[in-house]
C-alpha positions in Angstrom: -61.1 -46.8 131.9 -57.3 -46.7 131.7 -55.5 -48.4 128.9 -51.8 -48.9 128.6 -50.3 -49.8 125.2 -46.9 -50.2 123.7 -45.8 -48.3 120.6 -46.8 -50.8 117.9 -50.6 -50.5 118.0 -50.4 -46.7 118.2 -48.0 -46.6 115.3 -50.3 -48.7 113.1 -53.4 -46.7 114.0 -51.5 -43.5 113.0 -50.3 -45.1 109.7 -53.8 -46.1 108.7 -55.3 -42.8 109.8 -57.4 -44.2 112.6 -55.6 -43.0 115.8 -58.7 -40.9 116.7 -60.6 -44.1 117.3 -59.0 -44.4 120.7 -60.3 -41.0 121.8 -63.8 -41.9 120.5 -63.8 -45.2 122.4 -62.2 -44.2 125.6 -62.6 -40.4 125.9 -59.1 -39.5 127.0 -55.9 -41.2 126.0 -52.7 -40.8 127.9 -49.4 -42.4 126.7 -46.2 -42.9 128.7 -43.3 -40.6 127.9 -41.3 -43.7 126.7 -44.0 -44.5 124.1 -44.1 -40.8 122.9 -40.3 -40.9 122.6 -40.5 -44.1 120.5 -43.1 -42.5 118.3 -40.8 -39.5 117.8 -37.7 -41.6 117.1 -35.8 -40.8 113.9 -36.5 -44.2 112.5 -40.2 -44.0 113.1 -42.4 -43.5 110.0 -43.1 -39.8 109.4 -46.8 -40.0 110.0 -46.2 -41.1 113.6 -43.7 -38.4 114.4 -46.6 -35.8 114.6 -48.3 -37.5 117.5 -48.8 -35.2 120.5 
């Protein structure tokens, strides 16, 4: 199953410490480069900046 998401849901999952739920549910998670760039933006909350 392929899932595409914008930044907001990923950011909130990171902030509540539950981003790993995606991997548990779907096995492999791939995010577009644009989403990764948003998560690493200077105005993004610090917890989200560590997403790889």
